[in-house]
N, CA, C and O atoms as CSV, one atom per row, in Angstrom:
chain,resi,resn,atom,element,x,y,z
A,1,MET,N,N,0.029,1.189,-0.523
A,1,MET,CA,C,-1.351,1.290,-0.171
A,1,MET,C,C,-1.832,-0.105,0.199
A,1,MET,O,O,-1.548,-1.084,-0.492
A,2,THR,N,N,-2.559,-0.172,1.295
A,2,THR,CA,C,-3.227,-1.408,1.664
A,2,THR,C,C,-4.649,-1.050,2.063
A,2,THR,O,O,-4.872,-0.191,2.916
A,3,VAL,N,N,-5.596,-1.715,1.440
A,3,VAL,CA,C,-6.996,-1.331,1.582
A,3,VAL,C,C,-7.848,-2.588,1.749
A,3,VAL,O,O,-7.644,-3.562,1.025
A,4,PRO,N,N,-8.805,-2.587,2.696
A,4,PRO,CA,C,-9.685,-3.754,2.843
A,4,PRO,C,C,-10.592,-3.901,1.621
A,4,PRO,O,O,-10.841,-2.943,0.888
A,5,GLU,N,N,-11.072,-5.117,1.425
A,5,GLU,CA,C,-11.875,-5.413,0.240
A,5,GLU,C,C,-13.056,-4.466,0.058
A,5,GLU,O,O,-13.337,-4.046,-1.064
A,6,TRP,N,N,-13.753,-4.122,1.139
A,6,TRP,CA,C,-14.958,-3.300,1.025
A,6,TRP,C,C,-14.674,-1.888,0.498
A,6,TRP,O,O,-15.589,-1.220,0.017
A,7,ALA,N,N,-13.441,-1.432,0.578
A,7,ALA,CA,C,-13.114,-0.067,0.156
A,7,ALA,C,C,-12.364,-0.011,-1.170
A,7,ALA,O,O,-12.065,1.080,-1.656
A,8,ARG,N,N,-12.059,-1.138,-1.754
A,8,ARG,CA,C,-11.183,-1.162,-2.931
A,8,ARG,C,C,-11.766,-0.482,-4.161
A,8,ARG,O,O,-11.027,0.176,-4.893
A,9,TYR,N,N,-13.054,-0.616,-4.414
A,9,TYR,CA,C,-13.627,0.027,-5.612
A,9,TYR,C,C,-13.504,1.540,-5.533
A,9,TYR,O,O,-13.193,2.192,-6.529
A,10,LYS,N,N,-13.746,2.099,-4.357
A,10,LYS,CA,C,-13.616,3.542,-4.201
A,10,LYS,C,C,-12.163,3.976,-4.367
A,10,LYS,O,O,-11.887,5.014,-4.970
A,11,VAL,N,N,-11.249,3.194,-3.840
A,11,VAL,CA,C,-9.825,3.526,-3.931
A,11,VAL,C,C,-9.346,3.429,-5.372
A,11,VAL,O,O,-8.562,4.267,-5.819
A,12,ALA,N,N,-9.802,2.424,-6.101
A,12,ALA,CA,C,-9.390,2.272,-7.500
A,12,ALA,C,C,-9.737,3.528,-8.285
A,12,ALA,O,O,-8.919,4.028,-9.056
A,13,ASP,N,N,-10.932,4.033,-8.092
A,13,ASP,CA,C,-11.334,5.261,-8.788
A,13,ASP,C,C,-10.489,6.448,-8.329
A,13,ASP,O,O,-10.124,7.303,-9.136
A,14,ALA,N,N,-10.180,6.499,-7.037
A,14,ALA,CA,C,-9.426,7.632,-6.485
A,14,ALA,C,C,-7.980,7.679,-6.966
A,14,ALA,O,O,-7.411,8.765,-7.073
A,15,VAL,N,N,-7.373,6.534,-7.257
A,15,VAL,CA,C,-5.954,6.548,-7.645
A,15,VAL,C,C,-5.735,6.582,-9.157
A,15,VAL,O,O,-4.599,6.710,-9.612
A,16,ARG,N,N,-6.795,6.471,-9.927
A,16,ARG,CA,C,-6.618,6.518,-11.389
A,16,ARG,C,C,-5.958,7.822,-11.846
A,16,ARG,O,O,-5.034,7.793,-12.659
A,17,LYS,N,N,-6.414,8.940,-11.341
A,17,LYS,CA,C,-5.880,10.240,-11.772
A,17,LYS,C,C,-4.404,10.384,-11.421
A,17,LYS,O,O,-3.615,10.748,-12.294
A,18,PRO,N,N,-3.992,10.111,-10.170
A,18,PRO,CA,C,-2.552,10.202,-9.871
A,18,PRO,C,C,-1.707,9.284,-10.764
A,18,PRO,O,O,-0.612,9.664,-11.176
A,19,VAL,N,N,-2.207,8.088,-11.062
A,19,VAL,CA,C,-1.477,7.182,-11.954
A,19,VAL,C,C,-1.389,7.805,-13.345
A,19,VAL,O,O,-0.333,7.774,-13.976
A,20,ASP,N,N,-2.493,8.369,-13.820
A,20,ASP,CA,C,-2.492,9.025,-15.133
A,20,ASP,C,C,-1.521,10.208,-15.175
A,20,ASP,O,O,-0.986,10.544,-16.231
A,21,LEU,N,N,-1.299,10.837,-14.014
A,21,LEU,CA,C,-0.375,11.977,-13.929
A,21,LEU,C,C,1.085,11.538,-13.762
A,21,LEU,O,O,1.988,12.373,-13.710
A,22,GLY,N,N,1.307,10.220,-13.679
A,22,GLY,CA,C,2.674,9.720,-13.609
A,22,GLY,C,C,3.140,9.263,-12.235
A,22,GLY,O,O,4.295,8.867,-12.078
A,23,PHE,N,N,2.266,9.311,-11.242
A,23,PHE,CA,C,2.638,8.823,-9.920
A,23,PHE,C,C,2.655,7.301,-9.913
A,23,PHE,O,O,1.883,6.662,-10.628
A,24,THR,N,N,3.526,6.731,-9.114
A,24,THR,CA,C,3.592,5.284,-8.944
A,24,THR,C,C,2.859,4.913,-7.674
A,24,THR,O,O,3.094,5.497,-6.616
A,25,ILE,N,N,1.974,3.942,-7.779
A,25,ILE,CA,C,1.247,3.426,-6.631
A,25,ILE,C,C,1.916,2.139,-6.197
A,25,ILE,O,O,2.148,1.247,-7.013
A,26,HIS,N,N,2.227,2.041,-4.916
A,26,HIS,CA,C,2.772,0.816,-4.330
A,26,HIS,C,C,1.666,0.200,-3.496
A,26,HIS,O,O,1.085,0.880,-2.650
A,27,ALA,N,N,1.364,-1.060,-3.711
A,27,ALA,CA,C,0.242,-1.693,-3.030
A,27,ALA,C,C,0.633,-3.060,-2.496
A,27,ALA,O,O,1.457,-3.761,-3.084
A,28,THR,N,N,0.031,-3.427,-1.375
A,28,THR,CA,C,0.234,-4.764,-0.841
A,28,THR,C,C,-0.459,-5.764,-1.765
A,28,THR,O,O,-1.264,-5.380,-2.613
A,29,ARG,N,N,-0.147,-7.028,-1.598
A,29,ARG,CA,C,-0.525,-8.067,-2.552
A,29,ARG,C,C,-2.011,-8.046,-2.945
A,29,ARG,O,O,-2.328,-7.956,-4.131
A,30,GLY,N,N,-2.914,-8.128,-1.980
A,30,GLY,CA,C,-4.342,-8.187,-2.301
A,30,GLY,C,C,-4.830,-6.936,-2.997
A,30,GLY,O,O,-5.612,-7.008,-3.944
A,31,THR,N,N,-4.371,-5.795,-2.531
A,31,THR,CA,C,-4.774,-4.533,-3.148
A,31,THR,C,C,-4.205,-4.422,-4.555
A,31,THR,O,O,-4.889,-3.952,-5.464
A,32,LYS,N,N,-2.959,-4.849,-4.744
A,32,LYS,CA,C,-2.350,-4.813,-6.074
A,32,LYS,C,C,-3.119,-5.699,-7.056
A,32,LYS,O,O,-3.390,-5.294,-8.187
A,33,GLU,N,N,-3.464,-6.898,-6.618
A,33,GLU,CA,C,-4.214,-7.803,-7.496
A,33,GLU,C,C,-5.546,-7.178,-7.901
A,33,GLU,O,O,-5.958,-7.276,-9.057
A,34,PHE,N,N,-6.213,-6.539,-6.951
A,34,PHE,CA,C,-7.470,-5.879,-7.269
A,34,PHE,C,C,-7.244,-4.740,-8.259
A,34,PHE,O,O,-7.951,-4.640,-9.262
A,35,LEU,N,N,-6.260,-3.882,-7.981
A,35,LEU,CA,C,-5.990,-2.753,-8.875
A,35,LEU,C,C,-5.640,-3.234,-10.281
A,35,LEU,O,O,-6.101,-2.659,-11.267
A,36,ASP,N,N,-4.830,-4.284,-10.374
A,36,ASP,CA,C,-4.490,-4.849,-11.687
A,36,ASP,C,C,-5.761,-5.234,-12.449
A,36,ASP,O,O,-5.877,-4.976,-13.646
A,37,GLY,N,N,-6.702,-5.848,-11.748
A,37,GLY,CA,C,-7.961,-6.261,-12.358
A,37,GLY,C,C,-8.823,-5.083,-12.794
A,37,GLY,O,O,-9.687,-5.231,-13.658
A,38,GLN,N,N,-8.594,-3.926,-12.204
A,38,GLN,CA,C,-9.327,-2.711,-12.550
A,38,GLN,C,C,-8.576,-1.866,-13.584
A,38,GLN,O,O,-9.029,-0.785,-13.957
A,39,GLY,N,N,-7.424,-2.368,-14.043
A,39,GLY,CA,C,-6.644,-1.635,-15.038
A,39,GLY,C,C,-5.827,-0.494,-14.466
A,39,GLY,O,O,-5.430,0.416,-15.193
A,40,VAL,N,N,-5.570,-0.537,-13.151
A,40,VAL,CA,C,-4.767,0.499,-12.495
A,40,VAL,C,C,-3.405,-0.111,-12.171
A,40,VAL,O,O,-3.323,-1.080,-11.417
A,41,SER,N,N,-2.349,0.447,-12.734
A,41,SER,CA,C,-1.028,-0.141,-12.508
A,41,SER,C,C,-0.504,0.212,-11.121
A,41,SER,O,O,-0.743,1.305,-10.609
A,42,SER,N,N,0.210,-0.729,-10.530
A,42,SER,CA,C,0.819,-0.519,-9.218
A,42,SER,C,C,2.011,-1.453,-9.081
A,42,SER,O,O,2.157,-2.422,-9.826
A,43,GLU,N,N,2.852,-1.137,-8.114
A,43,GLU,CA,C,3.999,-1.984,-7.815
A,43,GLU,C,C,3.767,-2.655,-6.472
A,43,GLU,O,O,3.221,-2.047,-5.552
A,44,LEU,N,N,4.184,-3.909,-6.364
A,44,LEU,CA,C,4.019,-4.667,-5.132
A,44,LEU,C,C,4.949,-4.148,-4.049
A,44,LEU,O,O,6.125,-3.887,-4.299
A,45,VAL,N,N,4.409,-3.999,-2.835
A,45,VAL,CA,C,5.217,-3.686,-1.661
A,45,VAL,C,C,4.835,-4.710,-0.595
A,45,VAL,O,O,3.654,-4.985,-0.382
A,46,LEU,N,N,5.841,-5.270,0.071
A,46,LEU,CA,C,5.598,-6.295,1.081
A,46,LEU,C,C,5.236,-5.683,2.425
A,46,LEU,O,O,5.736,-4.620,2.792
A,47,LYS,N,N,4.358,-6.371,3.158
A,47,LYS,CA,C,4.088,-6.007,4.542
A,47,LYS,C,C,5.292,-6.441,5.372
A,47,LYS,O,O,6.127,-7.214,4.904
A,48,LEU,N,N,5.380,-5.946,6.598
A,48,LEU,CA,C,6.534,-6.245,7.454
A,48,LEU,C,C,6.794,-7.733,7.600
A,48,LEU,O,O,7.935,-8.176,7.474
A,49,GLN,N,N,5.754,-8.508,7.863
A,49,GLN,CA,C,5.938,-9.937,8.127
A,49,GLN,C,C,6.161,-10.757,6.872
A,49,GLN,O,O,6.375,-11.966,6.960
A,50,GLU,N,N,6.115,-10.126,5.696
A,50,GLU,CA,C,6.281,-10.854,4.444
A,50,GLU,C,C,7.722,-10.891,3.949
A,50,GLU,O,O,8.004,-11.513,2.925
A,51,GLY,N,N,8.622,-10.246,4.646
A,51,GLY,CA,C,10.022,-10.261,4.232
A,51,GLY,C,C,10.534,-8.882,3.877
A,51,GLY,O,O,9.923,-7.864,4.201
A,52,ARG,N,N,11.671,-8.873,3.203
A,52,ARG,CA,C,12.326,-7.620,2.853
A,52,ARG,C,C,12.733,-7.652,1.386
A,52,ARG,O,O,12.964,-8.725,0.829
A,53,PRO,N,N,12.820,-6.504,0.769
A,53,PRO,CA,C,12.479,-5.175,1.261
A,53,PRO,C,C,10.965,-5.047,1.426
A,53,PRO,O,O,10.192,-5.546,0.609
A,54,ASN,N,N,10.563,-4.369,2.496
A,54,ASN,CA,C,9.147,-4.217,2.804
A,54,ASN,C,C,8.767,-2.736,2.807
A,54,ASN,O,O,9.552,-1.881,2.399
A,55,ILE,N,N,7.571,-2.454,3.265
A,55,ILE,CA,C,7.066,-1.083,3.210
A,55,ILE,C,C,7.920,-0.117,4.027
A,55,ILE,O,O,8.131,1.020,3.606
A,56,VAL,N,N,8.409,-0.545,5.174
A,56,VAL,CA,C,9.247,0.344,5.988
A,56,VAL,C,C,10.547,0.652,5.251
A,56,VAL,O,O,10.996,1.798,5.234
A,57,ASP,N,N,11.146,-0.361,4.647
A,57,ASP,CA,C,12.364,-0.132,3.868
A,57,ASP,C,C,12.111,0.874,2.746
A,57,ASP,O,O,12.923,1.768,2.507
A,58,ALA,N,N,10.977,0.718,2.061
A,58,ALA,CA,C,10.643,1.620,0.953
A,58,ALA,C,C,10.427,3.054,1.438
A,58,ALA,O,O,10.817,4.007,0.763
A,59,ILE,N,N,9.810,3.202,2.602
A,59,ILE,CA,C,9.608,4.545,3.162
A,59,ILE,C,C,10.950,5.145,3.559
A,59,ILE,O,O,11.235,6.296,3.228
A,60,GLU,N,N,11.769,4.384,4.257
A,60,GLU,CA,C,13.072,4.893,4.699
A,60,GLU,C,C,13.990,5.239,3.537
A,60,GLU,O,O,14.807,6.154,3.641
A,61,ASN,N,N,13.861,4.518,2.438
A,61,ASN,CA,C,14.699,4.768,1.262
A,61,ASN,C,C,14.125,5.856,0.347
A,61,ASN,O,O,14.697,6.147,-0.703
A,62,GLY,N,N,13.008,6.451,0.738
A,62,GLY,CA,C,12.419,7.525,-0.052
A,62,GLY,C,C,11.643,7.066,-1.268
A,62,GLY,O,O,11.220,7.887,-2.082
A,63,LYS,N,N,11.449,5.759,-1.402
A,63,LYS,CA,C,10.697,5.232,-2.542
A,63,LYS,C,C,9.203,5.498,-2.365
A,63,LYS,O,O,8.479,5.682,-3.343
A,64,ILE,N,N,8.746,5.515,-1.110
A,64,ILE,CA,C,7.356,5.823,-0.784
A,64,ILE,C,C,7.346,7.085,0.056
A,64,ILE,O,O,8.064,7.186,1.050
A,65,ARG,N,N,6.532,8.042,-0.345
A,65,ARG,CA,C,6.483,9.319,0.369
A,65,ARG,C,C,5.133,9.609,1.006
A,65,ARG,O,O,5.023,10.501,1.848
A,66,LEU,N,N,4.108,8.866,0.614
A,66,LEU,CA,C,2.780,9.064,1.164
A,66,LEU,C,C,2.116,7.701,1.278
A,66,LEU,O,O,2.177,6.901,0.344
A,67,VAL,N,N,1.477,7.428,2.424
A,67,VAL,CA,C,0.847,6.132,2.659
A,67,VAL,C,C,-0.645,6.329,2.879
A,67,VAL,O,O,-1.060,7.135,3.712
A,68,PHE,N,N,-1.449,5.584,2.121
A,68,PHE,CA,C,-2.891,5.497,2.350
A,68,PHE,C,C,-3.142,4.129,2.942
A,68,PHE,O,O,-2.784,3.114,2.346
A,69,ASN,N,N,-3.753,4.096,4.105
A,69,ASN,CA,C,-3.940,2.830,4.785
A,69,ASN,C,C,-5.284,2.837,5.497
A,69,ASN,O,O,-5.661,3.829,6.122
A,70,VAL,N,N,-6.003,1.724,5.399
A,70,VAL,CA,C,-7.283,1.586,6.069
A,70,VAL,C,C,-7.236,0.299,6.883
A,70,VAL,O,O,-7.699,-0.741,6.416
A,71,PRO,N,N,-6.674,0.355,8.113
A,71,PRO,CA,C,-6.560,-0.870,8.914
A,71,PRO,C,C,-7.925,-1.308,9.446
A,71,PRO,O,O,-8.772,-0.482,9.789
A,72,VAL,N,N,-8.116,-2.623,9.505
A,72,VAL,CA,C,-9.375,-3.174,9.983
A,72,VAL,C,C,-9.085,-4.329,10.937
A,72,VAL,O,O,-8.362,-5.260,10.581
A,73,GLY,N,N,-9.638,-4.274,12.130
A,73,GLY,CA,C,-9.546,-5.389,13.071
A,73,GLY,C,C,-8.146,-5.627,13.611
A,73,GLY,O,O,-7.221,-4.851,13.373
A,74,ARG,N,N,-8.023,-6.731,14.349
A,74,ARG,CA,C,-6.742,-7.066,14.993
A,74,ARG,C,C,-5.632,-7.333,13.986
A,74,ARG,O,O,-4.505,-6.869,14.160
A,75,LYS,N,N,-5.951,-8.080,12.931
A,75,LYS,CA,C,-4.923,-8.381,11.927
A,75,LYS,C,C,-4.425,-7.095,11.286
A,75,LYS,O,O,-3.223,-6.938,11.070
A,76,GLY,N,N,-5.325,-6.181,10.982
A,76,GLY,CA,C,-4.933,-4.900,10.412
A,76,GLY,C,C,-4.034,-4.125,11.344
A,76,GLY,O,O,-3.072,-3.492,10.908
A,77,LYS,N,N,-4.343,-4.172,12.626
A,77,LYS,CA,C,-3.510,-3.464,13.605
A,77,LYS,C,C,-2.095,-4.036,13.611
A,77,LYS,O,O,-1.127,-3.277,13.655
A,78,ALA,N,N,-1.962,-5.354,13.567
A,78,ALA,CA,C,-0.636,-5.980,13.553
A,78,ALA,C,C,0.090,-5.686,12.251
A,78,ALA,O,O,1.285,-5.390,12.262
A,79,ASP,N,N,-0.619,-5.763,11.127
A,79,ASP,CA,C,-0.003,-5.511,9.821
A,79,ASP,C,C,0.490,-4.078,9.699
A,79,ASP,O,O,1.488,-3.812,9.029
A,80,ASP,N,N,-0.207,-3.162,10.344
A,80,ASP,CA,C,0.053,-1.748,10.125
A,80,ASP,C,C,0.812,-1.080,11.256
A,80,ASP,O,O,0.896,0.148,11.307
A,81,SER,N,N,1.357,-1.860,12.150
A,81,SER,CA,C,2.117,-1.304,13.272
A,81,SER,C,C,3.600,-1.406,12.969
A,81,SER,O,O,4.156,-2.500,12.867
A,82,TYR,N,N,4.227,-0.256,12.829
A,82,TYR,CA,C,5.643,-0.232,12.546
A,82,TYR,C,C,6.400,-0.032,13.842
A,82,TYR,O,O,5.911,0.636,14.753
A,83,ARG,N,N,7.568,-0.593,13.930
A,83,ARG,CA,C,8.368,-0.506,15.157
A,83,ARG,C,C,8.681,0.935,15.510
A,83,ARG,O,O,9.115,1.711,14.659
A,84,PRO,N,N,8.455,1.299,16.791
A,84,PRO,CA,C,8.774,2.673,17.211
A,84,PRO,C,C,10.226,3.022,16.927
A,84,PRO,O,O,11.131,2.213,17.128
A,85,GLY,N,N,10.421,4.229,16.463
A,85,GLY,CA,C,11.783,4.697,16.195
A,85,GLY,C,C,12.356,4.210,14.882
A,85,GLY,O,O,13.437,4.643,14.483
A,86,ARG,N,N,11.663,3.332,14.212
A,86,ARG,CA,C,12.179,2.800,12.954
A,86,ARG,C,C,12.083,3.826,11.845
A,86,ARG,O,O,12.997,3.963,11.032
A,87,LEU,N,N,10.971,4.548,11.815
A,87,LEU,CA,C,10.815,5.562,10.769
A,87,LEU,C,C,11.283,6.909,11.295
A,87,LEU,O,O,11.124,7.221,12.475
A,88,ARG,N,N,11.848,7.681,10.424
A,88,ARG,CA,C,12.299,9.015,10.821
A,88,ARG,C,C,11.207,10.015,10.615
A,88,ARG,O,O,11.395,11.200,10.892
């Protein structure tokens, strides 16, 4: 999960129940730090440009099965654009 700052409080409340039910939340660095501060556990997942293993690797390996993403602006578009044909 990667979420812009303005939406993080709403997302924190939304993911509490799935976490309580035993689901694992994978979050990019800023979102993870925010969730940690809200008492919501998550695991770090790297963006594409941050190295490997990254979010695409986790999706391809079946570690991530559902992605919540709220891209914002040009940087968000670059961060959230996966190479065509890379994902099945």
